[in-house]
C-alpha positions in Angstrom: -6.0 10.1 31.7 -5.5 10.0 28.2 -6.9 7.5 26.5 -4.2 4.1 25.0 -4.3 3.2 21.7 -3.7 -0.3 19.8 -2.8 -0.1 16.3 -4.3 -2.6 13.8 -2.5 -3.8 10.7 -3.6 -6.0 7.5 -1.7 -6.4 4.5 -2.7 -7.1 1.0 0.7 -8.2 -1.2 0.3 -8.9 -5.0 2.6 -11.3 -6.3 3.7 -11.8 -9.5 4.6 -15.3 -10.7 7.4 -16.5 -13.0 5.5 -18.5 -15.7 6.8 -17.9 -19.1 3.4 -16.6 -20.9 0.1 -14.3 -19.2 -2.4 -15.9 -17.4 -4.9 -16.2 -20.0 -3.2 -15.7 -23.2 0.5 -16.9 -24.7 2.1 -13.2 -24.5 5.7 -13.2 -23.1 5.5 -12.3 -19.3 9.4 -10.7 -20.0 10.0 -7.6 -18.1 11.6 -4.7 -20.0 10.3 -4.8 -23.6 9.4 -2.1 -25.2 5.7 -0.3 -24.1 2.8 -2.5 -25.4 5.0 -5.3 -27.4 4.0 -7.9 -24.7 0.3 -7.8 -25.9 -2.6 -9.5 -28.1 -6.5 -9.3 -28.9 -6.8 -11.5 -25.5 -4.9 -9.4 -23.1 -5.9 -6.0 -24.7 -9.4 -7.2 -24.3 -10.6 -6.9 -28.2 -14.1 -8.2 -28.9 -14.5 -12.1 -29.9 -11.5 -13.3 -27.9 -11.6 -16.0 -25.1 -9.3 -16.7 -21.8 -7.4 -19.8 -21.8 -6.2 -20.4 -18.2 -2.7 -20.9 -17.7 -2.4 -24.4 -15.5 1.3 -23.5 -14.4 -0.1 -20.4 -12.7 -2.8 -22.3 -10.8 0.2 -24.9 -9.6 2.0 -22.0 -8.5 -1.0 -20.3 -6.5 -1.5 -24.3 -4.9 2.1 -24.1 -3.9 2.0 -20.9 -2.0 -1.4 -21.7 -0.1 0.2 -25.1 0.8 3.6 -23.3 2.0 1.4 -21.0 4.2 -0.8 -23.6 5.8 -3.8 -23.0 4.1 -6.6 -24.8 3.3 -6.8 -25.7 -0.5 -10.4 -25.7 -2.0 -11.9 -28.4 -3.9 -13.9 -26.0 -6.0 -12.7 -22.7 -7.1 -13.9 -20.3 -9.9 -13.2 -16.8 -11.3 -15.2 -13.5 -10.9 -14.7 -10.4 -12.8 -14.4 -7.5 -11.2 -15.8 -4.5 -12.8 -14.2 -0.8 -12.7 -13.1 1.8 -15.3 -9.3 2.6 -15.1 -6.9 3.6 -18.0 -4.8 0.5 -17.4 -7.7 -1.7 -17.5 -8.4 -2.7 -21.3 -11.5 -4.8 -20.9 -13.1 -2.6 -18.0 -13.2 -5.7 -15.5 -10.0 -7.4 -13.8 -10.4 -11.7 -14.1 -10.1 -12.3 -10.2 -11.3 -14.6 -7.5 -13.9 -13.2 -5.2 -16.0 -15.8 -3.0 -14.7 -19.2 -3.7 -10.6 -18.5 -3.7 -7.8 -21.1 -4.2 -6.5 -20.8 -0.9 -8.1 -19.8 2.7 -7.0 -20.0 6.5 -3.5 -19.7 6.6 -0.8 -18.4 9.0 2.9 -17.0 9.0 5.4 -17.3 11.8 7.2 -14.3 12.3 10.1 -12.7 14.8 10.4 -9.6 15.6 12.6 -8.0 19.0 9.4 -8.2 20.9 9.2 -12.2 20.1 7.6 -14.6 17.9 4.1 -14.2 16.3 1.4 -15.7 14.4 0.0 -14.1 11.7 -3.2 -15.3 10.1 -3.2 -15.7 6.1 -7.0 -14.5 4.9 -6.7 -15.9 1.5 -4.6 -16.5 -1.3 -6.2 -16.1 -5.1 -5.5 -16.0 -8.2 -5.9 -12.7 -10.5 -4.3 -11.0 -13.8 -2.7 -8.1 -13.4 -3.4 -4.6 -14.7 -1.1 -2.4 -17.3 1.0 -0.1 -15.7 0.8 3.8 -16.1 3.5 6.3 -16.4 3.0 9.2 -14.9 4.5 12.7 -15.5 6.1 13.2 -12.1 4.4 11.8 -9.1 1.2 10.0 -8.8 -0.4 13.4 -7.1 0.8 15.9 -9.2 0.6 14.1 -12.5 -0.8 16.4 -15.6 -0.7 13.1 -17.7 0.2 9.5 -18.0 1.0 7.0 -20.7 0.2 3.1 -20.2 1.8 0.1 -21.2 -0.1 -3.0 -21.6 3.0 -5.3 -20.9 1.9 -6.2 -17.6 -1.7 -6.6 -18.6 -2.7 -10.4 -17.9 0.7 -11.3 -16.1 -0.1 -13.6 -13.5 -0.7 -12.8 -9.7 -1.5 -14.3 -6.6 -2.8 -12.1 -3.7 -2.1 -13.1 -0.5 -4.6 -11.0 1.9 -3.7 -11.0 5.8 -5.7 -11.0 9.0 -5.4 -7.6 10.8 -3.2 -9.5 13.5 -0.1 -7.1 13.0 0.1 -4.8 16.0 3.1 -2.5 14.9 4.8 -1.7 11.8 8.0 -3.4 12.7 5.8 -6.8 12.4 4.5 -5.6 9.3 8.0 -5.7 8.3 9.0 -8.8 9.5 5.7 -10.4 8.0 6.4 -8.8 4.1 10.3 -10.0 4.8 9.1 -13.5 5.8 6.4 -13.5 3.0 8.9 -12.7 0.0 11.5 -15.5 1.5 8.8 -18.0 1.4 7.9 -17.1 -2.1 11.6 -17.1 -3.4 12.3 -20.5 -1.9 9.2 -22.0 -3.9 10.9 -20.1 -6.9 7.4 -19.0 -7.9 8.4 -15.3 -8.4 11.7 -13.2 -8.1 10.0 -10.5 -5.9 11.7 -7.9 -7.2 9.7 -4.7 -6.0 11.9 -2.5 -8.5 10.3 -4.0 -11.2 6.6 -4.7 -9.4 7.0 -8.1 -8.8 5.7 -8.4 -5.3 3.7 -4.9 -4.4 2.0 -4.3 -0.9 -0.9 -2.3 0.3 -1.6 -1.8 3.9 -4.6 -1.0 6.1 -4.1 0.5 9.3 -6.4 1.9 12.1 -6.3 2.5 15.5 -8.5 1.7 18.4 -8.5 2.2 22.3 -6.8 -0.8 24.2 -9.4 -3.7 25.1 -12.0 -2.7 22.6 -12.8 -5.3 19.8 -14.3 -3.1 17.5 -11.6 -1.8 14.8 -11.4 1.9 14.3 -11.9 3.8 10.8 -8.9 2.3 8.5 -6.5 4.5 5.8 -5.4 1.9 3.2 -1.6 2.9 2.0 -0.6 2.4 -1.4 2.4 2.6 -3.8 4.8 1.8 -1.1 7.8 0.4 -3.1 9.8 -0.8 -0.5 9.6 -2.9 2.9 11.3 0.4 4.4 8.9 2.4 2.4 6.2 0.1 4.1 7.4 0.5 7.8 7.8 4.4 7.4 4.6 4.6 6.0 2.9 2.9 8.6 4.6 4.7 11.5 3.8 7.9 9.7 -0.1 6.7 9.4 -0.2 5.4 13.3 1.4 8.8 14.2 -1.0 11.0 12.1 -4.5 8.7 13.8 -3.2 9.0 16.8 -3.0 12.8 16.6 -6.2 13.3 15.3 -7.9 10.6 17.8 -6.0 12.6 21.0 -7.2 15.8 19.9 -10.9 14.6 20.2 -11.0 14.2 15.7 -12.2 11.3 13.7 -10.4 9.4 11.3 -11.9 9.4 7.9 -11.6 6.3 6.3 -9.4 7.2 2.9 -7.0 6.0 0.6 -3.2 7.5 1.2 -0.1 7.0 -0.9 3.1 7.2 0.9 5.1 10.1 -0.5 8.9 9.6 -0.4 10.1 12.7 -0.9 8.4 14.4 1.1 8.2 11.5 3.9 4.5 11.4 4.6 1.5 10.1 3.6 -1.4 12.0 1.4 -4.9 11.8 0.8 -5.6 10.2 -2.8 -9.3 9.7 -2.2 -12.1 9.4 0.0 -14.7 6.8 1.1 -17.4 8.4 -1.3 -15.3 7.7 -4.2 -14.8 3.7 -2.8 -15.9 1.0 -5.8 -18.9 -1.3 -5.9 -16.9 -4.2 -8.1 -20.1 -5.7 -8.8 -18.4 -8.9 -9.2 -20.1 -12.2 -10.9 -18.7 -15.4 -11.8 -16.3 -15.0 -15.2 -18.8 -16.6 -17.8 -15.6 -17.5 -20.3 -13.5 -20.1 -17.3 -15.1 -23.4 -16.2 -14.6 -23.4 -12.3 -11.5 -25.4 -10.4 -11.7 -28.9 -9.1 -8.8 -29.2 -7.0 -8.4 -33.2 -6.2 -6.2 -34.7 -3.6 -3.8 -36.2 -6.0 -2.8 -32.4 -7.3 -2.6 -31.4 -3.9 -0.1 -34.0 -3.7 1.5 -33.2 -6.3 2.3 -30.0 -5.4 3.0 -30.6 -1.9 6.3 -32.9 -3.0 7.7 -29.5 -5.2 7.8 -27.1 -1.8 11.4 -27.5 -0.6 12.2 -26.7 3.2 11.1 -23.1 3.9 13.0 -20.3 5.3 11.8 -20.4 9.0 12.1 -24.5 9.3 15.6 -24.2 7.9 16.3 -21.3 10.1 15.6 -23.3 13.1 17.3 -26.6 11.7 20.7 -24.4 11.4 20.3 -23.5 15.2 19.1 -26.7 16.7 21.2 -29.1 14.7 24.1 -27.2 13.5 24.3 -25.1 16.9 24.7 -21.9 14.7 23.8 -18.6 16.7 20.4 -17.2 15.6 21.9 -14.2 14.0 24.0 -16.3 11.9 21.3 -18.8 11.0 18.6 -15.6 10.3 22.0 -14.4 7.4 22.6 -17.4 6.0 18.9 -18.1 5.5 17.6 -15.2 3.9 18.5 -15.7 0.6 17.5 -19.4 -0.6 21.0 -19.0 -2.7 22.6 -18.5 0.5 21.7 -21.3 2.6 21.6 -23.9 -0.5 25.1 -22.8 -0.9 26.3 -23.3 3.0 24.9 -26.6 2.5 26.8 -27.8 0.0 30.1 -26.6 1.5 29.3 -28.9 4.5 29.3 -31.8 2.7 32.9 -31.4 2.3 33.6 -29.4 5.8 32.5 -30.4 9.4 32.6 -27.0 11.1 29.5 -25.1 10.5 30.0 -22.2 12.8 33.4 -21.4 11.3 32.0 -21.9 7.6 29.4 -19.5 8.6 32.0 -17.0 9.8 33.9 -17.0 6.1 30.0 -16.9 4.3 28.9 -13.6 6.2 32.5 -12.0 6.1 34.7 -11.8 3.5 32.1 -14.2 1.1 29.0 -11.6 1.7 31.6 -8.5 1.2 32.4 -9.8 -1.8 29.0 -10.7 -3.4 27.8 -7.4 -2.2 30.7 -5.4 -3.9 29.8 -6.9 -7.1 26.2 -7.6 -6.6 26.4 -11.2 -7.2 24.7 -13.9 -5.7 26.6 -16.8 -4.2 26.4 -19.2 -7.5 27.6 -16.2 -9.6 31.1 -15.7 -8.2 34.3 -17.6 -8.8 33.8 -19.8 -5.8 32.3 -22.8 -5.8 31.1 -24.9 -2.6 33.9 -27.5 -3.2 36.9 -25.0 -3.6 35.4 -22.9 -0.4 35.8 -26.3 1.9 39.0 -27.1 0.3 40.4 -23.8 1.3 39.1 -24.0 4.9 40.5 -27.2 5.4 44.0 -25.5 4.3 43.7 -23.1 7.0 42.7 -25.9 9.6 45.8 -27.9 8.4 47.8 -25.0 8.7 48.7 -25.0 5.4 47.7 -21.3 5.0 46.9 -18.4 7.8 43.8 -16.7 8.1 45.2 -13.7 6.9 46.9 -15.5 3.9 43.6 -17.4 3.3 41.4 -13.5 2.7 44.1 -13.3 -0.1 43.6 -16.8 -1.2 39.9 -16.4 -1.3 39.5 -13.2 -2.8 41.9 -14.6 -5.9 39.7 -17.7 -5.9 36.5 -15.3 -6.3 37.9 -13.9 -9.4 39.6 -16.0 -10.9 37.9 -19.4 -10.4 40.9 -21.5 -9.4 40.8 -23.8 -6.6 43.0 -23.1 -3.6 45.6 -25.6 -3.7 46.9 -23.9 -7.3 46.7 -20.2 -5.9 48.6 -21.2 -3.1 51.2 -23.2 -5.3 51.7 -20.8 -7.8 51.7 -17.6 -5.4 53.9 -19.0 -3.1 51.7 -18.8 -0.5 51.9 -22.0 2.4 52.8 -20.8 5.5 55.9 -21.3 6.8 55.6 -24.2 9.6 59.2 -25.7 9.7 60.8 -24.2 13.0 64.1 -24.4 11.0 62.4 -22.1 8.9 61.4 -19.6 10.9 64.6 -19.5 13.9 66.6 -17.0 11.9 63.7 -14.7 11.3 62.8 -15.1 15.0 66.3 -14.4 15.9 66.6 -11.2 13.9 63.8 -10.2 15.1 64.7 -10.3 18.7 68.0 -8.5 17.9 66.1 -5.5 16.4 63.5 -4.9 19.0 65.3 -5.1 22.6 62.6 -2.9 24.2 60.4 -4.9 23.4 62.3 -8.0 24.4 62.8 -6.1 27.5 59.0 -5.7 28.2 58.5 -9.6 27.7 60.8 -10.4 30.3 59.4 -8.1 32.6 56.1 -9.6 32.5 54.5 -7.2 29.8 52.6 -10.1 27.6 51.0 -7.7 25.2 55.0 -7.2 24.0 54.9 -10.6 22.7 51.9 -9.7 20.4 53.7 -7.1 18.8 57.3 -9.2 18.2 54.9 -11.7 16.6 53.5 -9.1 14.1 56.7 -8.2 13.3 57.6 -11.8 12.4 54.4 -12.0 10.4 55.4 -8.5 8.7 58.3 -10.4 7.8 57.1 -13.6 6.3 54.4 -11.5 4.5 51.7 -12.9 6.4 53.2 -16.7 5.8 54.8 -17.5 9.1 52.6 -20.1 11.3 51.2 -16.9 14.0 50.9 -19.8 16.6 54.3 -21.5 16.1 55.8 -17.8 16.1 54.5 -17.0 19.7 55.4 -20.3 20.7 59.3 -20.0 20.1 59.2 -16.2 21.0 57.7 -17.1 24.4 60.6 -20.4 24.4 63.4 -18.2 24.1 62.5 -14.9 26.1 60.6 -16.3 29.1 62.9 -19.2 29.9 
């Protein structure tokens, strides 16, 4: 009987913090500047320079710890992590070793398999390294250039417990973590710019065994899709080795998007001894209750709580709540509209339909479009009051999106008001009846679908402005008495 294996996954996520200046000097953190423009003697590690801690970075680390349900340390310190690499000018990184800012948290995630709590081991502060620009892919590069602009940019590293059992859970964890950081507004979490980076540890063990199997570490995955695909490949690779009686080698591997596979970078024998010791140029941190409370007040309603409230209090389907809370601006916009409009589900339909379509087409966030929450509320009321039809509303909405005008002005200036006057519709309805004797005969012989055809003809004649409900009733009154 073949052995069944269980997958064990843990993630290490680096989140770049949204501070204006670096963690230990006054250099700008602005992305996209000329190579090595945002540098100074401190972040280049020149002799005689001393670091000065950026308090905002500590504030953000505390906020992250609280949002991840961690215990915040009363006493924390920085340490030197020693290693040589061309993107590290000091040949050590200022990080935190044994006394991080936050420990022992958890994140609730949801997949098709159910709801899971994933433990968070620690959240610690550190400085980022520079960026190596390789000639080609990292495993085949013949040379590299180094840009030190990123050196010294503040990071938090969030280390999970090895609690994930599938690549889908890992993706859900990353998605939830990213949303939390965005809701806190402590990072833009832009993976393309390196604001959020993920390394994964993955191993297999026989089902029922407590001891972990030999792990592989996956690096250089620049999207959630790449993380999921990289883990799926690695699980398959390790399972095949074990089922053939082989042994998995502990190593660091990279995900190659072009080959759709993981490739070995270095083995265990090359693993670093970082020789941590306390950073002598920085005093330890003492985080009292007043500081923690100050940061706790800065934390908004987080995405998971908002999602649950949208379902339980507003009666939205889980799918709608997930879409609306997936981006903070989308959720904020939705709740702004609800201040002036009282049908959450109808609003949700419009935001997930027409609004999301136009936002995606134009690469906008909700507050970058011409539609304001108040004007969307006004337009939805015009539909409810039968001033405009649902079909005309789509035309009005697109004009609002592009022009920024309010719906009443557009409806008035474009002559888009719905025709809800029977006298005004009488001649049009009679004309349609006269022009379509076959459909009339079908209606009178009990074929109800023919009514829809006649309603469509009236709508076409009025360019969508007729009240379809009224037209339907008028046709029934004329043909079915």
